[in-house]
N, C-alpha and C positions, 0 to 999 in steps of 0.2 A: 561518480554518483549514480550513473546509469545502472551499474551492477548492484549497488546497494538498494536502489529503488526496486529493481526486479526481484531481488532476494527477499525484501520485506514483504512485497505483495505475494510472492510465491509461498512464503512461510504461513502467512495469514490464510491464504487460499487453501493450502493443504490441511490446515487445522479445521477450517470451516467446512470443507468438503466432507469430512467424516462426521462432524457434529450436527450438521443440518440435513435432515432427510428431504432432499429436493432433487427433482429430476433434471433441472436445467443448470448445468455447470457454469454457464456464462453468467447467470444470475448470481451464483456463489462468487465468481470472480469479481463481479461489479461490487458486491458487498465487501470483499477483501480489499479492493482498491479504495473504497470509501473509508474503511477502517484504517488503512495505512495513511490516508490523507489526514484523518482525524488525529492519529498518533503524531504526525509531523506538526500539525497545528499546535498541539499541546506542548511538544518539545520547543517550538518557537516561543510560546508564552513563558515557559519555565527557564529558558536559556537564552536570554536576550543577547548575550555575548556571542552566541553561535547562530544568530538569526539568519544570516545570509546563507550559511551552509544548509540549514533545514529548509529554507525557501527554494534552494536549488534542488534539494531532494524532493520536495513537493512538486516542483515542475517536472521532474523526471518521472514521478509516479503517474502523472497525467498522461505521459507518453506510453506507458506500459499497455500492451494489447493482450487480449485473451490468448492469441496464438503463441505468445512468448512464454506463457506459463506451461 
């Protein structure tokens, strides 16, 4: 799950980095991380049968640091 969490945050970060004119990339990263958590929460709501999987993914997203991206 660690790899999936990092990949999700990284993809959102790369997308936002080019779409938002902002000088502080760490702010963009924090926004990407927030979006990834929101996405996981929605997946939990919609897929009750896979709730545990997405909760683990959510916990791994919390561990992703800016230096990892």
